[in-house]
Backbone as JSON, one array per atom type, in Angstrom:
{
  "sequence": "MANDMQANILRHALVLFAEQGYEGVSVRNIASAAGITLPLIYHYFPDKQAVYDAAVHDAFAYMTERMIGAVRVDLLGEAKLRAFLEQLVELQAAGAPEVRLVDRELMEARPETMAKLGADLFQRPHDALAQIIRELAPHAPAQEVAEHIIAATYGAVKLRAIRIHVKGVERLAEVPGIVDSLVAFTLAALRDMDRADCAPPKITSSTARPQAS",
  "N": [[20.63, -38.42, 38.29], [17.89, -38.95, 38.55], [17.06, -36.67, 39.97], [17.6, -34.72, 38.06], [15.75, -35.41, 36.07], [13.33, -35.04, 37.43], [13.52, -32.3, 37.89], [13.41, -31.37, 35.28], [10.81, -32.14, 34.54], [9.32, -30.58, 36.36], [10.08, -28.01, 35.64], [8.91, -27.64, 33.11], [6.26, -28.17, 33.76], [5.7, -26.1, 35.54], [5.69, -23.82, 33.89], [3.49, -24.41, 32.22], [1.37, -24.59, 34.11], [1.44, -21.99, 35.07], [0.56, -20.58, 32.86], [-1.94, -21.73, 32.2], [-3.27, -22.63, 34.44], [-4.34, -24.91, 37.1], [-6.53, -26.58, 36.37], [-6.45, -26.42, 33.61], [-4.38, -27.92, 32.62], [-3.07, -31.08, 31.75], [-1.63, -34.22, 32.8], [-0.64, -35.5, 30.6], [-0.18, -33.32, 28.9], [1.98, -32.16, 30.23], [3.92, -34.18, 30.01], [4.28, -34.19, 27.23], [5.3, -31.57, 26.81], [7.67, -31.77, 28.22], [8.97, -33.67, 26.77], [8.92, -36.4, 27.27], [7.75, -39.72, 28.23], [4.4, -40.56, 29.3], [4.2, -42.58, 31.39], [6.67, -42.19, 32.6], [6.5, -39.78, 33.98], [4.67, -40.54, 35.95], [6.28, -42.23, 37.31], [7.81, -40.62, 38.88], [6.01, -38.88, 40.11], [2.96, -39.29, 41.83], [0.46, -38.34, 40.94], [-1.36, -35.68, 39.21], [-1.85, -33.63, 41.04], [0.29, -33.85, 42.8], [2.42, -33.12, 41.14], [1.67, -30.5, 40.65], [1.69, -29.37, 43.26], [4.44, -29.53, 43.81], [5.46, -27.87, 41.8], [4.31, -25.38, 42.45], [5.45, -25.04, 44.97], [8.16, -24.79, 44.21], [7.96, -22.4, 42.78], [7.19, -20.49, 44.72], [9.41, -20.77, 46.39], [11.43, -19.83, 44.75], [10.82, -17.07, 44.67], [10.89, -16.47, 47.41], [13.57, -17.02, 48.19], [14.95, -15.05, 46.83], [13.99, -12.7, 47.97], [14.76, -13.08, 50.65], [17.48, -13.21, 50.24], [18.08, -10.56, 49.77], [18.24, -9.4, 52.27], [20.41, -10.52, 53.36], [22.68, -9.34, 52.57], [25.41, -7.08, 53.3], [24.14, -4.72, 54.69], [22.58, -1.93, 56.35], [19.84, -0.62, 58.29], [18.01, 1.88, 56.62], [19.05, 1.32, 54.1], [18.96, -1.44, 53.98], [16.21, -1.87, 54.09], [15.45, -0.66, 51.67], [16.78, -2.37, 49.86], [15.39, -4.76, 50.26], [12.77, -4.03, 49.46], [13.25, -3.26, 46.82], [13.9, -5.72, 45.68], [11.52, -7.1, 46.13], [9.65, -5.58, 44.64], [10.78, -5.74, 42.07], [10.61, -8.49, 41.62], [7.81, -8.88, 41.62], [7.19, -7.35, 39.4], [8.37, -8.7, 37.36], [8.24, -10.93, 34.53], [8.53, -13.62, 34.94], [7.82, -17.14, 34.84], [7.55, -18.32, 37.37], [6.69, -16.22, 38.98], [4.24, -15.62, 37.78], [2.85, -17.97, 38.27], [2.72, -17.95, 41.05], [1.14, -15.65, 41.4], [-1.23, -16.55, 40.21], [-1.88, -18.66, 41.91], [-2.28, -17.3, 44.32], [-4.53, -15.85, 43.64], [-6.41, -17.88, 43.17], [-6.22, -19.25, 45.52], [-6.11, -21.96, 46.62], [-7.0, -23.99, 49.22], [-5.68, -26.35, 50.09], [-3.14, -26.09, 49.03], [-2.22, -23.61, 50.01], [-2.08, -24.12, 52.77], [0.05, -25.9, 52.91], [2.16, -24.33, 52.16], [2.29, -22.16, 53.85], [3.73, -21.86, 56.53], [6.28, -22.57, 55.75], [7.16, -21.05, 53.48], [5.74, -18.55, 53.05], [6.04, -17.31, 55.53], [8.75, -16.72, 55.96], [9.84, -14.5, 54.29], [8.12, -12.54, 55.29], [8.83, -12.45, 58.03], [11.48, -11.65, 57.75], [11.23, -9.04, 56.73], [9.81, -7.9, 58.85], [11.78, -7.95, 60.81], [13.61, -6.08, 59.8], [12.05, -3.81, 60.09], [11.8, -3.7, 62.88], [14.43, -3.05, 63.53], [14.59, -0.49, 62.5], [12.51, 0.88, 63.73], [11.85, 0.37, 66.79], [9.52, 0.53, 68.4], [7.36, 0.2, 66.78], [4.58, -1.73, 65.48], [5.77, -4.39, 64.27], [5.1, -6.81, 62.85], [2.52, -6.35, 61.81], [2.96, -4.04, 60.3], [4.76, -5.02, 58.4], [3.1, -6.75, 56.97], [1.29, -4.95, 55.83], [3.01, -3.49, 54.18], [3.89, -5.44, 52.33], [1.44, -6.04, 51.11], [0.82, -3.52, 50.04], [2.9, -3.21, 48.24], [2.41, -5.29, 46.43], [-0.06, -4.46, 45.36], [0.65, -1.96, 44.27], [2.45, -2.64, 42.23], [0.89, -4.28, 40.56], [-0.93, -2.46, 39.64], [0.5, -0.73, 38.11], [0.38, -0.41, 35.34], [-1.72, 1.27, 34.75], [-0.98, 3.65, 35.77], [0.21, 5.6, 34.17], [-1.88, 6.9, 33.11], [-3.03, 8.36, 35.06], [-3.04, 11.44, 36.46], [-0.3, 12.95, 38.11], [0.78, 10.72, 39.35], [2.49, 9.44, 37.69], [5.09, 8.53, 37.89], [4.88, 6.23, 39.32], [4.5, 4.25, 37.56], [6.75, 2.95, 36.93], [9.38, 0.74, 38.04], [11.57, 1.93, 39.67], [10.31, 4.28, 40.62], [8.16, 3.24, 42.09], [9.52, 1.87, 44.11], [10.92, 4.01, 45.38], [8.74, 5.49, 46.34], [7.48, 3.64, 48.09], [9.51, 3.24, 49.98], [9.8, 5.85, 51.03], [7.23, 6.38, 52.14], [7.05, 4.28, 53.96], [9.18, 4.8, 55.76], [8.38, 7.3, 56.74], [5.99, 6.61, 58.03], [6.99, 4.83, 59.94], [8.58, 6.5, 61.5], [6.65, 8.04, 62.82], [5.22, 6.02, 64.19], [7.16, 5.04, 65.86], [7.45, 6.69, 67.96], [7.41, 6.74, 71.4], [5.28, 7.79, 72.83], [3.21, 7.63, 71.13], [1.76, 5.29, 70.42], [0.29, 2.96, 68.12], [-3.28, 2.72, 67.79], [-5.26, 0.1, 69.21], [-7.24, -1.98, 67.28], [-10.47, -2.98, 67.67], [-13.5, -4.96, 67.67], [-15.43, -3.26, 68.64], [-14.37, -0.72, 68.3], [-13.94, -0.66, 65.62], [-16.38, -0.44, 64.3], [-19.1, 1.81, 64.26], [-21.39, 2.04, 66.96], [-24.82, 1.16, 66.99], [-27.37, 3.48, 67.72]],
  "CA": [[19.8, -38.48, 37.09], [16.5, -38.81, 38.96], [16.81, -35.26, 40.29], [17.58, -33.98, 36.8], [14.48, -35.69, 35.4], [12.28, -34.35, 38.18], [13.66, -30.87, 37.64], [12.94, -31.14, 33.92], [9.35, -32.23, 34.57], [8.77, -29.43, 37.09], [10.33, -26.78, 34.88], [7.88, -27.53, 32.08], [4.96, -28.11, 34.42], [5.53, -24.77, 36.12], [5.31, -22.91, 32.81], [2.13, -24.73, 31.8], [0.44, -24.21, 35.16], [1.41, -20.52, 35.13], [-0.19, -20.07, 31.72], [-3.27, -22.3, 32.03], [-3.88, -23.02, 35.7], [-4.38, -26.33, 37.44], [-7.55, -27.3, 35.6], [-6.18, -26.36, 32.18], [-3.2, -28.71, 32.26], [-3.14, -32.51, 32.04], [-0.31, -34.87, 32.91], [-0.2, -35.74, 29.22], [0.39, -32.05, 28.42], [3.3, -31.98, 30.86], [4.83, -35.15, 29.39], [4.57, -33.72, 25.88], [6.17, -30.4, 26.9], [8.98, -32.19, 28.73], [9.56, -34.59, 25.81], [9.07, -37.72, 27.9], [6.53, -40.53, 28.17], [3.47, -40.41, 30.42], [4.57, -43.43, 32.53], [7.86, -41.68, 33.28], [6.05, -38.79, 34.96], [4.07, -41.26, 37.08], [7.37, -42.86, 38.06], [8.32, -39.62, 39.84], [4.91, -38.21, 40.79], [1.79, -40.19, 41.83], [-0.68, -37.78, 40.22], [-1.19, -34.28, 38.79], [-1.8, -32.78, 42.23], [1.66, -33.9, 43.32], [3.24, -32.29, 40.25], [1.28, -29.1, 40.87], [2.21, -28.96, 44.57], [5.89, -29.35, 43.7], [5.7, -26.71, 40.95], [3.98, -24.19, 43.24], [6.5, -24.92, 45.99], [9.35, -24.25, 43.55], [7.71, -21.01, 42.4], [7.27, -19.67, 45.93], [10.79, -20.82, 46.87], [12.17, -18.92, 43.86], [10.6, -15.7, 45.13], [11.32, -16.34, 48.8], [15.02, -16.97, 48.29], [15.42, -13.75, 46.33], [13.69, -11.68, 48.98], [15.61, -13.33, 51.8], [18.83, -12.86, 49.84], [18.26, -9.11, 49.84], [18.56, -8.97, 53.64], [21.65, -11.16, 53.79], [23.81, -8.5, 52.19], [25.96, -6.29, 54.4], [23.49, -3.42, 54.69], [21.93, -1.6, 57.61], [18.82, 0.4, 58.33], [17.23, 2.25, 55.44], [19.61, 0.64, 52.93], [18.44, -2.82, 53.98], [14.8, -1.77, 53.72], [15.39, -0.4, 50.23], [17.2, -3.58, 49.14], [14.29, -5.72, 50.34], [11.66, -3.55, 48.65], [13.66, -3.34, 45.42], [13.78, -7.11, 45.25], [10.1, -7.46, 46.13], [9.01, -4.92, 43.51], [11.3, -6.3, 40.82], [10.04, -9.83, 41.46], [6.41, -8.74, 41.23], [7.11, -6.75, 38.07], [8.97, -9.58, 36.37], [7.33, -11.83, 33.82], [8.98, -15.0, 35.12], [6.71, -18.08, 35.08], [7.39, -18.53, 38.8], [5.88, -15.12, 39.5], [2.89, -15.77, 37.25], [2.19, -19.08, 38.96], [2.41, -17.46, 42.4], [-0.02, -14.76, 41.27], [-2.42, -17.37, 39.94], [-2.21, -19.42, 43.11], [-2.83, -16.37, 45.3], [-5.87, -15.5, 43.2], [-7.28, -19.03, 43.34], [-6.15, -19.56, 46.96], [-6.51, -23.34, 46.89], [-6.65, -24.19, 50.63], [-4.72, -27.43, 50.3], [-1.81, -25.61, 48.68], [-1.87, -22.54, 50.94], [-1.72, -24.7, 54.06], [1.36, -26.53, 52.8], [3.19, -23.33, 51.92], [2.25, -21.07, 54.81], [4.83, -21.73, 57.49], [7.58, -22.81, 55.12], [7.6, -20.06, 52.51], [5.15, -17.23, 53.27], [6.47, -16.71, 56.79], [10.15, -16.3, 55.98], [10.02, -13.1, 53.88], [7.38, -11.69, 56.23], [9.66, -12.29, 59.23], [12.68, -10.87, 57.39], [10.83, -7.64, 56.65], [9.48, -7.47, 60.2], [13.03, -7.71, 61.52], [14.12, -4.8, 59.33], [11.2, -2.77, 60.7], [12.19, -3.6, 64.29], [15.71, -2.34, 63.61], [14.37, 0.91, 62.19], [11.52, 1.48, 64.63], [11.59, -0.66, 67.79], [8.21, 0.62, 69.01], [6.32, -0.03, 65.78], [4.06, -3.11, 65.42], [6.53, -4.85, 63.11], [4.44, -7.84, 62.06], [1.42, -5.74, 61.07], [3.52, -3.13, 59.3], [5.32, -5.84, 57.33], [2.0, -7.26, 56.15], [0.77, -3.83, 55.04], [4.0, -3.15, 53.15], [3.83, -6.48, 51.29], [0.19, -5.85, 50.38], [0.92, -2.28, 49.27], [3.82, -3.47, 47.14], [1.7, -6.12, 45.45], [-1.04, -3.63, 44.69], [1.3, -0.91, 43.48], [3.03, -3.23, 41.02], [-0.17, -4.77, 39.68], [-1.66, -1.31, 39.08], [1.42, 0.21, 37.47], [0.06, -0.19, 33.92], [-2.68, 2.36, 34.59], [-0.45, 4.87, 36.4], [0.53, 6.61, 33.17], [-3.13, 7.57, 32.76], [-3.51, 9.08, 36.24], [-2.18, 12.6, 36.63], [0.37, 13.12, 39.39], [1.4, 9.48, 39.86], [3.1, 8.78, 36.54], [6.35, 7.85, 38.26], [4.57, 4.92, 39.89], [4.37, 3.28, 36.47], [8.06, 2.31, 36.77], [9.91, 0.11, 39.24], [12.27, 2.84, 40.59], [9.35, 5.17, 41.26], [7.41, 2.47, 43.09], [10.43, 1.62, 45.24], [11.14, 5.27, 46.08], [7.52, 5.85, 47.05], [7.28, 2.71, 49.19], [10.52, 3.52, 51.0], [9.49, 7.13, 51.66], [6.03, 6.26, 52.97], [7.35, 3.38, 55.07], [10.02, 5.5, 56.73], [7.57, 8.33, 57.39], [5.07, 5.94, 58.96], [7.76, 4.27, 61.05], [9.01, 7.59, 62.39], [5.51, 8.37, 63.67], [4.87, 4.89, 65.06], [8.23, 4.72, 66.79], [7.38, 7.56, 69.13], [6.9, 5.97, 72.53], [4.02, 8.35, 73.31], [2.25, 7.62, 70.03], [1.55, 3.9, 70.02], [-0.89, 2.83, 67.28], [-4.43, 2.23, 68.55], [-5.7, -1.27, 69.02], [-8.53, -2.04, 66.61], [-11.32, -4.06, 68.15], [-14.8, -4.94, 67.0], [-16.2, -2.12, 69.13], [-13.82, 0.52, 67.75], [-13.93, -0.71, 64.17], [-17.69, -0.11, 63.76], [-19.9, 2.63, 65.18], [-22.5, 1.33, 67.58], [-26.14, 1.69, 66.68], [-27.96, 4.2, 68.85]],
  "C": [[18.32, -38.31, 37.44], [16.16, -37.36, 39.26], [16.75, -34.41, 39.04], [16.25, -34.18, 36.08], [13.32, -34.99, 36.11], [12.32, -32.85, 37.93], [13.15, -30.52, 36.25], [11.41, -31.17, 33.86], [8.76, -30.98, 35.22], [8.98, -28.13, 36.34], [9.26, -26.57, 33.82], [6.48, -27.44, 32.7], [4.69, -26.72, 34.97], [5.07, -23.77, 35.06], [3.87, -23.15, 32.38], [1.1, -24.31, 32.85], [0.33, -22.69, 35.27], [0.54, -19.95, 34.02], [-1.66, -20.49, 31.74], [-3.97, -22.7, 33.32], [-3.94, -24.52, 35.89], [-5.34, -27.11, 36.54], [-7.23, -27.37, 34.11], [-5.05, -27.23, 31.7], [-3.43, -30.17, 32.64], [-1.73, -33.06, 32.19], [0.24, -35.17, 31.53], [0.42, -34.48, 28.61], [1.8, -31.85, 28.95], [4.32, -32.93, 30.22], [5.23, -34.69, 28.0], [5.54, -32.54, 25.9], [7.58, -30.79, 27.33], [9.68, -33.17, 27.79], [9.8, -35.97, 26.39], [7.74, -38.46, 27.81], [5.69, -40.29, 29.42], [3.86, -41.29, 31.61], [5.78, -42.9, 33.3], [7.48, -40.6, 34.3], [5.48, -39.5, 36.19], [5.12, -42.03, 37.87], [7.87, -41.92, 39.15], [7.22, -38.95, 40.65], [3.66, -39.1, 40.73], [0.6, -39.66, 41.03], [-0.42, -36.31, 39.88], [-1.09, -33.35, 39.99], [-0.4, -32.73, 42.81], [2.59, -33.06, 42.46], [2.95, -30.81, 40.52], [1.83, -28.59, 42.21], [3.7, -28.67, 44.5], [6.22, -28.12, 42.87], [5.42, -25.42, 41.71], [5.02, -23.97, 44.33], [7.76, -24.32, 45.38], [9.18, -22.78, 43.2], [7.81, -20.09, 43.61], [8.71, -19.65, 46.47], [11.68, -19.89, 46.05], [12.04, -17.49, 44.35], [11.12, -15.49, 46.55], [12.83, -16.18, 48.9], [15.58, -15.64, 47.81], [15.13, -12.63, 47.31], [14.58, -11.84, 50.21], [17.05, -12.95, 51.48], [19.11, -11.38, 49.95], [18.62, -8.64, 51.24], [19.82, -9.65, 54.17], [22.87, -10.32, 53.45], [24.19, -7.61, 53.35], [25.42, -4.86, 54.36], [22.82, -3.2, 56.04], [20.8, -0.61, 57.38], [18.06, 0.61, 57.04], [17.74, 1.54, 54.18], [19.1, -0.79, 52.83], [16.97, -2.83, 53.59], [14.66, -1.56, 52.22], [15.76, -1.65, 49.43], [16.08, -4.61, 49.13], [13.16, -5.3, 49.41], [12.0, -3.56, 47.16], [13.48, -4.76, 44.9], [12.33, -7.53, 45.16], [9.38, -6.86, 44.93], [9.47, -5.53, 42.19], [10.76, -7.7, 40.57], [8.59, -9.75, 40.98], [6.27, -8.21, 39.81], [7.63, -7.67, 36.97], [7.92, -10.48, 35.71], [7.71, -13.29, 33.95], [7.79, -15.92, 35.36], [6.48, -18.35, 36.56], [6.48, -17.47, 39.41], [4.43, -15.24, 39.04], [2.15, -16.9, 37.95], [1.83, -18.68, 40.39], [1.19, -16.56, 42.37], [-1.31, -15.56, 41.07], [-2.85, -18.12, 41.19], [-2.8, -18.51, 44.19], [-4.26, -15.97, 44.94], [-6.85, -16.66, 43.46], [-7.34, -19.49, 44.79], [-6.67, -20.96, 47.28], [-6.06, -23.71, 48.31], [-5.59, -25.26, 50.85], [-3.29, -27.0, 49.99], [-1.34, -24.54, 49.65], [-1.39, -23.09, 52.28], [-0.32, -25.3, 54.03], [2.48, -25.5, 52.72], [3.34, -22.31, 53.05], [3.48, -20.9, 55.68], [6.18, -21.8, 56.82], [8.05, -21.62, 54.28], [7.01, -18.66, 52.74], [5.8, -16.53, 54.47], [7.87, -16.12, 56.72], [10.37, -14.87, 55.47], [9.29, -12.13, 54.78], [8.24, -11.41, 57.46], [10.91, -11.46, 58.94], [12.36, -9.38, 57.32], [10.49, -7.1, 58.04], [10.73, -7.17, 61.01], [13.67, -6.4, 61.09], [13.36, -3.66, 59.99], [11.56, -2.6, 62.17], [13.5, -2.84, 64.46], [15.54, -0.84, 63.38], [13.47, 1.6, 63.21], [11.11, 0.46, 65.69], [10.2, -0.64, 68.4], [7.06, 0.35, 68.04], [5.84, -1.48, 65.83], [4.6, -3.81, 64.17], [5.78, -5.84, 62.23], [3.31, -7.24, 61.21], [1.93, -4.81, 59.98], [4.07, -3.91, 58.12], [4.21, -6.34, 56.4], [1.42, -6.15, 55.27], [1.72, -3.45, 53.91], [3.95, -4.16, 52.0], [2.57, -6.3, 50.45], [0.25, -4.6, 49.51], [1.83, -2.46, 48.07], [3.12, -4.25, 46.03], [0.71, -5.27, 44.66], [-0.42, -2.59, 43.79], [1.86, -1.46, 42.17], [1.94, -3.66, 40.05], [-0.93, -3.63, 39.0], [-0.77, -0.39, 38.25], [1.05, 0.52, 36.02], [-0.91, 0.96, 33.72], [-2.15, 3.68, 35.13], [-0.17, 5.97, 35.38], [-0.72, 7.4, 32.76], [-3.72, 8.36, 33.93], [-2.55, 10.23, 36.53], [-1.6, 12.66, 38.04], [1.05, 11.88, 39.93], [2.11, 8.72, 38.74], [4.37, 8.02, 36.91], [6.11, 6.48, 38.86], [4.31, 3.87, 38.82], [5.67, 2.51, 36.27], [8.56, 1.79, 38.1], [10.64, 1.08, 40.16], [11.32, 3.79, 41.32], [8.54, 4.48, 42.34], [8.27, 2.25, 44.32], [10.64, 2.89, 46.05], [9.92, 5.64, 46.92], [7.29, 4.94, 48.26], [8.26, 2.98, 50.33], [10.16, 4.79, 51.75], [8.3, 7.01, 52.6], [6.29, 5.35, 54.16], [8.15, 4.08, 56.15], [9.23, 6.58, 57.47], [6.63, 7.71, 58.42], [5.81, 5.39, 60.17], [8.23, 5.33, 62.02], [7.87, 7.97, 63.34], [5.2, 7.25, 64.66], [5.92, 4.64, 66.12], [8.26, 5.66, 68.0], [6.73, 6.81, 70.27], [5.56, 6.47, 73.02], [2.93, 8.34, 72.25], [2.06, 6.2, 69.51], [0.29, 3.8, 69.18], [-2.05, 2.26, 68.07], [-4.73, 0.77, 68.24], [-7.09, -1.27, 68.4], [-9.31, -3.24, 67.13], [-12.67, -3.97, 67.43], [-15.62, -3.73, 67.42], [-15.69, -0.81, 68.57], [-13.86, 0.53, 66.24], [-15.25, -0.27, 63.57], [-18.44, 0.77, 64.74], [-21.08, 1.83, 65.72], [-23.82, 1.98, 67.22], [-26.73, 2.36, 67.91], [-29.35, 3.66, 69.15]]
}
């Protein structure tokens, strides 16, 4: 019963936080939405920060489990990469409150929340994608490539609404087009990086910026 009540509180809190952010929601708002009394929330959570931390954790876990699930299926190579990217794009494109709360949290980047989530939730999908990359291209810098792919996916999905107004990229306004493009570019890049005689250059402070004469 306690777990059911906590789940009910978090379900309503997650929606409110996704819509209004941390500052825009009070514990009283959450109690009203959940149809319970204020003292009952404090029975399960010491304060609003605790409710928020739990709601954000649930939101990231929702997305993480779906991405990780895509690599548990019996697929290999390019098919596994496509399955992962399809899930990542579809999650980003969805209007689920979990996704909206994750987006809001990434935008606000509250340090106390990011630190709690980093190793537990951020790392797992990153490592899963990096492992797929290692299987496809053993010589490629898997961790860096994985980070670039995740960032490119996020950007491509968030910009899809304007794609219909840009000539030549209309197909990137839809989920299948985004997935096809990401898969194609990823595979092309991996083929080049996987050549043993074509290791990617190391970027240092001296190579990143021209030196003043």
